[in-house]
TORZA-940956 format. One line per field, with one value per atom (N, C-alpha, C): residue number from 1; atom name; x, y, z. Coordinates in nm, 3 decimals. Layout:
N
i	c(NUM	...) $
at	c(CA	...) $
X	c(X	...) $
Y	c(Y	...) $
Z	c(Z	...) $
This chain:
196
i	c(1	1	1	2	2	2	3	3	3	4	4	4	5	5	5	6	6	6	7	7	7	8	8	8	9	9	9	10	10	10	11	11	11	12	12	12	13	13	13	14	14	14	15	15	15	16	16	16	17	17	17	18	18	18	19	19	19	20	20	20	21	21	21	22	22	22	23	23	23	24	24	24	25	25	25	26	26	26	27	27	27	28	28	28	29	29	29	30	30	30	31	31	31	32	32	32	33	33	33	34	34	34	35	35	35	36	36	36	37	37	37	38	38	38	39	39	39	40	40	40	41	41	41	42	42	42	43	43	43	44	44	44	45	45	45	46	46	46	47	47	47	48	48	48	49	49	49	50	50	50	51	51	51	52	52	52	53	53	53	54	54	54	55	55	55	56	56	56	57	57	57	58	58	58	59	59	59	60	60	60	61	61	61	62	62	62	63	63	63	64	64	64	65	65	65	66	66	66	67	67	67	68	68	68	69	69	69	70	70	70	71	71	71	72	72	72	73	73	73	74	74	74	75	75	75	76	76	76	77	77	77	78	78	78	79	79	79	80	80	80	81	81	81	82	82	82	83	83	83	84	84	84	85	85	85	86	86	86	87	87	87	88	88	88	89	89	89	90	90	90	91	91	91	92	92	92	93	93	93	94	94	94	95	95	95	96	96	96	97	97	97	98	98	98	99	99	99	100	100	100	101	101	101	102	102	102	103	103	103	104	104	104	105	105	105	106	106	106	107	107	107	108	108	108	109	109	109	110	110	110	111	111	111	112	112	112	113	113	113	114	114	114	115	115	115	116	116	116	117	117	117	118	118	118	119	119	119	120	120	120	121	121	121	122	122	122	123	123	123	124	124	124	125	125	125	126	126	126	127	127	127	128	128	128	129	129	129	130	130	130	131	131	131	132	132	132	133	133	133	134	134	134	135	135	135	136	136	136	137	137	137	138	138	138	139	139	139	140	140	140	141	141	141	142	142	142	143	143	143	144	144	144	145	145	145	146	146	146	147	147	147	148	148	148	149	149	149	150	150	150	151	151	151	152	152	152	153	153	153	154	154	154	155	155	155	156	156	156	157	157	157	158	158	158	159	159	159	160	160	160	161	161	161	162	162	162	163	163	163	164	164	164	165	165	165	166	166	166	167	167	167	168	168	168	169	169	169	170	170	170	171	171	171	172	172	172	173	173	173	174	174	174	175	175	175	176	176	176	177	177	177	178	178	178	179	179	179	180	180	180	181	181	181	182	182	182	183	183	183	184	184	184	185	185	185	186	186	186	187	187	187	188	188	188	189	189	189	190	190	190	191	191	191	192	192	192	193	193	193	194	194	194	195	195	195	196	196	196) $
at	c(N	CA	C	N	CA	C	N	CA	C	N	CA	C	N	CA	C	N	CA	C	N	CA	C	N	CA	C	N	CA	C	N	CA	C	N	CA	C	N	CA	C	N	CA	C	N	CA	C	N	CA	C	N	CA	C	N	CA	C	N	CA	C	N	CA	C	N	CA	C	N	CA	C	N	CA	C	N	CA	C	N	CA	C	N	CA	C	N	CA	C	N	CA	C	N	CA	C	N	CA	C	N	CA	C	N	CA	C	N	CA	C	N	CA	C	N	CA	C	N	CA	C	N	CA	C	N	CA	C	N	CA	C	N	CA	C	N	CA	C	N	CA	C	N	CA	C	N	CA	C	N	CA	C	N	CA	C	N	CA	C	N	CA	C	N	CA	C	N	CA	C	N	CA	C	N	CA	C	N	CA	C	N	CA	C	N	CA	C	N	CA	C	N	CA	C	N	CA	C	N	CA	C	N	CA	C	N	CA	C	N	CA	C	N	CA	C	N	CA	C	N	CA	C	N	CA	C	N	CA	C	N	CA	C	N	CA	C	N	CA	C	N	CA	C	N	CA	C	N	CA	C	N	CA	C	N	CA	C	N	CA	C	N	CA	C	N	CA	C	N	CA	C	N	CA	C	N	CA	C	N	CA	C	N	CA	C	N	CA	C	N	CA	C	N	CA	C	N	CA	C	N	CA	C	N	CA	C	N	CA	C	N	CA	C	N	CA	C	N	CA	C	N	CA	C	N	CA	C	N	CA	C	N	CA	C	N	CA	C	N	CA	C	N	CA	C	N	CA	C	N	CA	C	N	CA	C	N	CA	C	N	CA	C	N	CA	C	N	CA	C	N	CA	C	N	CA	C	N	CA	C	N	CA	C	N	CA	C	N	CA	C	N	CA	C	N	CA	C	N	CA	C	N	CA	C	N	CA	C	N	CA	C	N	CA	C	N	CA	C	N	CA	C	N	CA	C	N	CA	C	N	CA	C	N	CA	C	N	CA	C	N	CA	C	N	CA	C	N	CA	C	N	CA	C	N	CA	C	N	CA	C	N	CA	C	N	CA	C	N	CA	C	N	CA	C	N	CA	C	N	CA	C	N	CA	C	N	CA	C	N	CA	C	N	CA	C	N	CA	C	N	CA	C	N	CA	C	N	CA	C	N	CA	C	N	CA	C	N	CA	C	N	CA	C	N	CA	C	N	CA	C	N	CA	C	N	CA	C	N	CA	C	N	CA	C	N	CA	C	N	CA	C	N	CA	C	N	CA	C	N	CA	C	N	CA	C	N	CA	C	N	CA	C	N	CA	C	N	CA	C	N	CA	C	N	CA	C	N	CA	C	N	CA	C	N	CA	C	N	CA	C	N	CA	C	N	CA	C	N	CA	C	N	CA	C	N	CA	C	N	CA	C	N	CA	C	N	CA	C	N	CA	C	N	CA	C	N	CA	C	N	CA	C	N	CA	C	N	CA	C	N	CA	C	N	CA	C	N	CA	C	N	CA	C	N	CA	C	N	CA	C	N	CA	C	N	CA	C	N	CA	C	N	CA	C) $
X	c(0.382	0.275	0.261	0.369	0.367	0.315	0.303	0.263	0.109	0.077	-0.125	-0.147	-0.076	-0.137	-0.112	-0.060	-0.069	-0.154	-0.149	-0.285	-0.391	-0.465	-0.580	-0.610	-0.449	-0.524	-0.507	-0.498	-0.497	-0.680	-0.697	-0.827	-0.907	-0.876	-1.005	-0.976	-0.913	-0.908	-0.928	-0.929	-1.001	-1.135	-1.154	-1.247	-1.364	-1.361	-1.447	-1.568	-1.593	-1.784	-1.857	-1.778	-1.811	-1.798	-1.675	-1.642	-1.659	-1.756	-1.786	-1.716	-1.634	-1.583	-1.436	-1.367	-1.184	-1.131	-1.033	-0.988	-0.865	-0.857	-0.753	-0.848	-0.954	-1.026	-1.002	-0.959	-0.940	-1.073	-1.079	-1.206	-1.256	-1.199	-1.210	-1.257	-1.306	-1.385	-1.416	-1.410	-1.450	-1.349	-1.272	-1.211	-1.262	-1.205	-1.243	-1.156	-1.046	-0.992	-0.842	-0.812	-0.720	-0.623	-0.604	-0.493	-0.469	-0.388	-0.370	-0.256	-0.345	-0.231	-0.150	-0.016	0.013	0.116	0.100	0.162	0.125	0.227	0.228	0.118	0.052	-0.036	-0.007	0.077	0.119	0.214	0.245	0.393	0.287	0.177	0.156	-0.046	-0.144	-0.274	-0.273	-0.270	-0.330	-0.239	-0.167	-0.084	-0.116	-0.016	0.011	-0.089	-0.145	-0.181	-0.320	-0.419	-0.545	-0.480	-0.430	-0.412	-0.406	-0.347	-0.336	-0.479	-0.534	-0.672	-0.778	-0.735	-0.854	-0.852	-0.698	-0.613	-0.689	-0.691	-0.698	-0.834	-0.927	-1.101	-1.096	-1.049	-1.077	-1.099	-0.978	-0.970	-1.056	-1.109	-1.222	-1.131	-1.076	-0.994	-1.075	-1.050	-1.053	-0.959	-0.968	-0.848	-0.856	-0.767	-0.806	-0.698	-0.823	-0.686	-0.732	-0.675	-0.787	-0.883	-0.829	-0.964	-1.021	-1.008	-1.155	-1.193	-1.184	-1.251	-1.299	-1.265	-1.315	-1.449	-1.501	-1.601	-1.542	-1.578	-1.594	-1.597	-1.564	-1.574	-1.602	-1.495	-1.465	-1.306	-1.257	-1.189	-1.077	-0.969	-0.864	-0.768	-0.692	-0.600	-0.698	-0.770	-0.848	-0.952	-0.944	-0.969	-0.902	-0.752	-0.729	-0.611	-0.599	-0.480	-0.642	-0.776	-0.844	-0.798	-0.797	-0.738	-0.674	-0.532	-0.426	-0.433	-0.508	-0.506	-0.598	-0.653	-0.728	-0.709	-0.613	-0.619	-0.434	-0.471	-0.365	-0.170	-0.237	-0.097	-0.119	0.038	0.038	0.120	0.094	0.161	0.200	0.321	0.348	0.442	0.378	0.500	0.526	0.690	0.789	0.788	0.799	0.830	0.910	0.954	1.032	0.995	0.893	0.807	0.773	0.779	0.742	0.802	0.920	0.952	0.919	0.848	0.854	0.699	0.648	0.488	0.439	0.450	0.402	0.284	0.203	0.089	0.167	0.257	0.302	0.368	0.462	0.573	0.462	0.364	0.279	0.220	0.206	0.128	0.217	0.347	0.431	0.470	0.466	0.545	0.394	0.258	0.158	0.109	0.158	0.139	0.331	0.450	0.557	0.505	0.412	0.397	0.320	0.221	0.102	0.143	0.275	0.342	0.300	0.248	0.203	0.296	0.268	0.344	0.357	0.443	0.456	0.533	0.394	0.526	0.534	0.702	0.798	0.710	0.728	0.733	0.792	0.904	0.990	0.976	0.884	0.844	0.961	1.009	1.089	1.172	1.279	1.325	1.407	1.505	1.624	1.600	1.608	1.604	1.670	1.799	1.868	1.853	1.810	1.741	1.616	1.602	1.467	1.537	1.538	1.573	1.447	1.426	1.362	1.478	1.439	1.518	1.501	1.528	1.564	1.564	1.405	1.400	1.368	1.309	1.232	1.117	1.064	0.927	0.805	0.940	0.853	0.958	0.852	0.918	1.009	1.119	1.251	1.135	1.066	0.992	0.939	0.887	0.805	0.929	0.978	1.173	1.222	1.195	1.231	1.175	1.054	0.909	0.946	0.983	0.936	1.072	1.160	1.330	1.328	1.295	1.246	1.148	1.042	0.956	1.033	1.064	1.138	1.263	1.362	1.469	1.424	1.331	1.265	1.195	1.079	1.048	1.200	1.270	1.390	1.469	1.433	1.525	1.407	1.330	1.232	1.224	1.244	1.322	1.115	1.166	1.052	1.067	0.984	0.964	0.968	1.141	1.126	1.084	1.067	0.981	1.012	1.083	1.079	0.999	0.918	0.750	0.808	0.932	0.945	0.962	0.993	1.006	0.994	0.921	0.893	0.786	0.812	0.626	0.518	0.388	0.313	0.234	0.190	0.141	0.187	0.325	0.418	0.434	0.490	0.423	0.333	0.165	0.075	0.043	0.108	0.127	0.191	0.294	0.392	0.377	0.310	0.241	0.133	0.002	-0.120	-0.072	0.013	0.094	0.154	0.229	0.283	0.162	0.058	-0.054	-0.100	-0.136	-0.236	-0.189	-0.040	0.091	0.055	0.042	0.074	-0.064	-0.158	-0.328	-0.302	-0.307	-0.327	-0.191	-0.101	-0.053	-0.043	-0.106	-0.136	-0.295	-0.357	-0.509	-0.447	-0.342	-0.351	-0.276	-0.149	-0.136	-0.253	-0.353	-0.486	-0.567	-0.592	-0.654	-0.537	-0.441	-0.375	-0.406	-0.341	-0.394	-0.463	-0.657	-0.748	-0.773	-0.712	-0.721	-0.644	-0.538	-0.455	-0.559) $
Y	c(-1.595	-1.505	-1.518	-1.524	-1.504	-1.693	-1.796	-1.910	-1.901	-1.842	-1.811	-1.760	-1.624	-1.559	-1.611	-1.686	-1.742	-1.832	-1.886	-2.006	-1.946	-1.861	-1.737	-1.686	-1.698	-1.554	-1.662	-1.818	-1.912	-1.906	-1.960	-1.996	-1.889	-1.763	-1.639	-1.631	-1.711	-1.657	-1.785	-1.938	-2.012	-2.092	-1.998	-2.089	-1.972	-1.827	-1.723	-1.737	-1.818	-1.816	-1.890	-1.947	-2.046	-2.044	-1.937	-1.888	-1.692	-1.655	-1.524	-1.470	-1.499	-1.491	-1.575	-1.455	-1.545	-1.409	-1.533	-1.458	-1.347	-1.397	-1.250	-1.141	-1.165	-1.005	-0.882	-0.784	-0.665	-0.540	-0.529	-0.492	-0.385	-0.255	-0.117	-0.086	-0.060	-0.027	0.111	0.234	0.320	0.457	0.357	0.482	0.439	0.468	0.521	0.386	0.332	0.278	0.197	0.054	-0.016	0.046	0.044	0.040	0.066	0.206	0.274	0.213	0.183	0.160	0.274	0.285	0.386	0.313	0.350	0.272	0.327	0.309	0.394	0.306	0.382	0.327	0.242	0.309	0.266	0.145	0.093	0.016	-0.105	-0.063	-0.138	-0.192	-0.091	-0.051	-0.242	-0.302	-0.401	-0.527	-0.552	-0.659	-0.642	-0.597	-0.617	-0.566	-0.392	-0.304	-0.408	-0.415	-0.430	-0.603	-0.668	-0.839	-0.828	-0.705	-0.732	-0.639	-0.508	-0.469	-0.572	-0.716	-0.816	-0.931	-0.875	-0.982	-0.865	-0.804	-0.718	-0.744	-0.722	-0.730	-0.851	-0.975	-1.102	-1.123	-1.044	-0.999	-0.940	-0.945	-0.814	-0.702	-0.660	-0.536	-0.412	-0.269	-0.158	-0.107	-0.219	-0.106	0.011	0.076	0.217	0.177	0.233	0.181	0.264	0.451	0.508	0.481	0.384	0.440	0.273	0.204	0.103	0.140	0.292	0.360	0.473	0.542	0.661	0.698	0.782	0.806	0.897	0.839	1.028	1.099	1.235	1.376	1.380	1.282	1.306	1.390	1.420	1.589	1.491	1.431	1.387	1.431	1.505	1.543	1.586	1.596	1.598	1.470	1.386	1.285	1.137	1.207	1.089	1.101	1.245	1.350	1.279	1.260	1.211	1.086	0.968	0.892	0.831	0.897	0.870	0.905	1.043	1.037	0.973	0.931	0.825	0.662	0.685	0.493	0.429	0.309	0.264	0.247	0.187	0.093	0.193	0.208	0.203	0.162	0.071	0.007	0.060	0.093	0.145	0.032	0.048	-0.037	0.042	0.034	0.106	0.059	0.103	0.069	0.148	0.093	0.169	0.336	0.364	0.508	0.566	0.523	0.515	0.741	0.705	0.879	0.987	0.890	1.028	1.059	1.043	1.041	1.209	1.309	1.367	1.336	1.252	1.174	1.078	0.985	0.902	0.924	1.054	1.082	1.173	1.281	1.337	1.226	1.139	1.029	0.954	0.942	0.897	0.938	1.108	1.205	1.233	1.247	1.255	1.123	1.042	0.914	0.911	0.977	0.948	1.147	1.244	1.338	1.265	1.216	1.208	1.063	0.971	0.889	0.756	0.733	0.594	0.552	0.400	0.260	0.246	0.193	0.186	0.048	0.003	-0.145	-0.119	-0.097	-0.136	-0.220	-0.262	-0.390	-0.286	-0.337	-0.273	-0.407	-0.343	-0.404	-0.435	-0.470	-0.443	-0.329	-0.331	-0.254	-0.202	-0.221	-0.236	-0.060	-0.070	0.074	0.131	0.128	0.231	0.276	0.212	0.333	0.417	0.422	0.515	0.623	0.731	0.895	0.938	1.090	1.213	1.332	1.342	1.406	1.528	1.665	1.754	1.810	1.823	1.862	1.982	2.074	2.198	2.152	2.100	2.065	2.109	2.046	2.048	2.219	2.292	2.318	2.309	2.360	2.339	2.274	2.293	2.268	2.138	2.123	1.994	1.891	1.882	1.851	1.815	1.883	1.829	1.740	1.709	1.623	1.545	1.520	1.410	1.330	1.398	1.305	1.262	1.356	1.301	1.129	1.197	1.085	0.946	0.988	0.828	0.782	0.879	0.803	0.730	0.805	0.723	0.588	0.559	0.482	0.376	0.412	0.332	0.258	0.326	0.319	0.174	0.095	0.013	-0.090	-0.221	-0.363	-0.384	-0.431	-0.379	-0.536	-0.558	-0.694	-0.663	-0.742	-0.702	-0.831	-0.770	-0.879	-0.856	-0.954	-0.953	-1.028	-0.957	-0.981	-1.045	-1.096	-1.161	-1.313	-1.341	-1.468	-1.478	-1.375	-1.409	-1.499	-1.529	-1.624	-1.531	-1.476	-1.428	-1.478	-1.552	-1.601	-1.582	-1.580	-1.580	-1.437	-1.385	-1.242	-1.137	-1.175	-1.103	-1.198	-1.312	-1.358	-1.277	-1.276	-1.197	-1.062	-0.952	-0.834	-0.828	-0.914	-0.940	-1.002	-1.099	-1.112	-0.992	-0.926	-0.801	-0.710	-0.677	-0.544	-0.609	-0.748	-0.764	-0.815	-0.817	-0.831	-0.672	-0.595	-0.473	-0.381	-0.450	-0.374	-0.429	-0.573	-0.627	-0.542	-0.509	-0.484	-0.288	-0.199	-0.084	-0.136	-0.215	-0.237	-0.265	-0.358	-0.361	-0.223	-0.183	0.007	0.029	0.062	0.131	0.110	-0.014	-0.079	-0.050	-0.067	-0.047	0.134	0.184	0.383	0.358	0.310	0.374	0.295	0.155	0.135	0.190	0.305	0.381	0.535) $
Z	c(1.550	1.514	1.399	1.259	1.165	1.119	1.120	1.123	1.105	1.244	1.295	1.150	1.129	1.085	0.935	0.847	0.768	0.772	0.872	0.877	0.867	0.971	0.886	0.797	0.719	0.622	0.509	0.502	0.400	0.419	0.536	0.601	0.523	0.542	0.506	0.322	0.251	0.101	0.099	0.160	0.063	0.075	0.207	0.264	0.281	0.279	0.268	0.287	0.188	0.196	0.299	0.364	0.428	0.572	0.621	0.751	0.777	0.790	0.784	0.953	1.057	1.158	1.186	1.167	1.228	1.292	1.360	1.460	1.400	1.298	1.248	1.204	1.152	1.132	1.207	1.093	1.202	1.218	1.373	1.388	1.324	1.338	1.361	1.195	1.189	1.049	1.011	1.078	1.068	0.972	0.910	0.800	0.659	0.601	0.456	0.386	0.422	0.403	0.468	0.447	0.535	0.475	0.399	0.337	0.125	0.110	0.010	-0.097	-0.181	-0.274	-0.389	-0.397	-0.471	-0.573	-0.703	-0.819	-0.931	-1.037	-1.147	-1.214	-1.264	-1.338	-1.504	-1.582	-1.695	-1.687	-1.516	-1.509	-1.492	-1.347	-1.281	-1.260	-1.320	-1.307	-1.383	-1.430	-1.465	-1.432	-1.354	-1.273	-1.160	-1.087	-0.924	-0.878	-0.904	-0.849	-0.891	-0.906	-0.915	-0.881	-0.874	-0.829	-0.625	-0.620	-0.471	-0.453	-0.493	-0.455	-0.434	-0.517	-0.565	-0.430	-0.379	-0.278	-0.118	-0.093	-0.033	-0.018	-0.108	-0.107	-0.067	-0.070	-0.053	0.129	0.114	0.266	0.419	0.332	0.390	0.430	0.381	0.418	0.313	0.350	0.295	0.177	0.067	-0.019	-0.108	-0.119	-0.243	-0.327	-0.466	-0.554	-0.640	-0.663	-0.738	-0.891	-0.935	-1.059	-1.044	-0.943	-0.905	-0.773	-0.668	-0.545	-0.614	-0.694	-0.754	-0.886	-0.853	-0.950	-1.075	-1.197	-1.277	-1.196	-1.189	-1.129	-1.015	-0.945	-0.778	-0.818	-0.731	-0.715	-0.695	-0.763	-0.753	-0.633	-0.634	-0.523	-0.340	-0.373	-0.240	-0.217	-0.251	-0.224	-0.219	-0.284	-0.231	-0.089	-0.094	0.064	0.158	0.178	0.224	0.261	0.179	0.183	0.329	0.256	0.246	0.401	0.448	0.573	0.669	0.660	0.722	0.701	0.612	0.577	0.708	0.732	0.823	0.734	0.643	0.578	0.464	0.359	0.220	0.190	0.039	-0.009	-0.129	-0.122	-0.262	-0.339	-0.467	-0.581	-0.688	-0.614	-0.699	-0.840	-0.982	-1.070	-1.198	-1.317	-1.388	-1.379	-1.377	-1.403	-1.275	-1.190	-1.135	-1.037	-1.054	-1.003	-1.127	-1.238	-1.356	-1.310	-1.256	-1.234	-1.061	-1.140	-0.989	-0.829	-0.955	-0.826	-0.766	-0.794	-0.768	-0.582	-0.662	-0.555	-0.419	-0.463	-0.415	-0.327	-0.366	-0.279	-0.169	-0.224	-0.110	-0.013	-0.047	0.032	0.133	0.102	0.181	0.285	0.224	0.327	0.501	0.413	0.525	0.583	0.506	0.637	0.731	0.752	0.800	0.798	0.872	0.928	0.900	0.775	0.769	0.759	0.792	0.726	0.628	0.580	0.411	0.391	0.298	0.253	0.101	0.085	-0.014	-0.113	-0.206	-0.322	-0.455	-0.476	-0.596	-0.700	-0.776	-0.890	-1.034	-1.030	-1.186	-1.178	-1.067	-1.013	-0.860	-0.895	-0.757	-0.691	-0.571	-0.470	-0.537	-0.539	-0.568	-0.718	-0.800	-0.986	-0.934	-0.784	-0.755	-0.779	-0.818	-0.786	-0.850	-0.829	-0.833	-0.951	-1.030	-1.120	-1.139	-1.103	-1.120	-1.269	-1.349	-1.466	-1.455	-1.362	-1.373	-1.397	-1.393	-1.355	-1.227	-1.125	-0.987	-0.912	-0.872	-0.746	-0.653	-0.629	-0.504	-0.417	-0.361	-0.216	-0.218	-0.325	-0.393	-0.423	-0.497	-0.541	-0.364	-0.296	-0.117	-0.065	-0.109	-0.040	-0.059	-0.172	-0.267	-0.268	-0.275	-0.247	-0.091	-0.029	0.125	0.137	0.131	0.095	0.009	-0.090	-0.148	-0.040	-0.019	0.089	0.213	0.279	0.362	0.361	0.233	0.170	0.125	0.065	0.023	0.158	0.295	0.390	0.482	0.390	0.463	0.356	0.480	0.450	0.329	0.216	0.108	0.047	-0.069	-0.173	-0.272	-0.317	-0.449	-0.565	-0.646	-0.768	-0.935	-0.987	-1.146	-1.225	-1.245	-1.310	-1.425	-1.509	-1.558	-1.533	-1.399	-1.351	-1.197	-1.120	-1.048	-0.992	-0.856	-0.817	-0.799	-0.896	-0.824	-0.724	-0.753	-0.600	-0.515	-0.458	-0.327	-0.315	-0.406	-0.425	-0.294	-0.441	-0.313	-0.184	-0.132	-0.004	0.053	0.055	0.120	0.146	0.013	0.049	0.116	0.145	0.179	0.373	0.342	0.514	0.549	0.486	0.572	0.562	0.500	0.551	0.630	0.645	0.768	0.879	0.889	1.038	1.100	0.970	1.032	1.061	0.999	1.041	1.212	1.191	1.327	1.410	1.429	1.481	1.579	1.428	1.484	1.555	1.479	1.610	1.775	1.788	1.979	2.005	1.908	1.940	1.988	1.924	1.922	2.063	2.023	2.178	2.285	2.300	2.433	2.475	2.394	2.388	2.441	2.407	2.433	2.555	2.623	2.775	2.861	2.819	2.919	2.953) $
């Protein structure tokens, strides 16, 4: 399946204007988004996050990236929770400043609580470096939520990446392959449940 997925993805990416249908197309489209991109803006907004967003758009998926998908005046927390609840897959881009952001940790906790498939990318950070520090800024209940979600995500097979010497195109391919494969698997499960 992996070889056919890669072949199909390659065809969609490089020949997207000539081919309008493909056997790898994800068919269910009633969601606000297929994939939610969780990231720390100061570390990843102008590189991996937007590159992944653009790649998913090329693949005709419906990605959500806060500053690309929301308009001025939109209610931040309500919109993000709605999108996370409706999405199928979350891509969590862990980076050096990720754990200092309430919003990153809150989004990760929501993805975990809504039992979304999470694909971690460890961007310029090792999983063991990711720790939620109790500096008194979060209530105990939130701190517990954040720590549980972080441990849950760190327990997943992720994609490590060193931006100083990593292959960007390889990372984008591996990440998009993982997302498409996950979406196809979830769609197959959904169709199987509908038949029963």
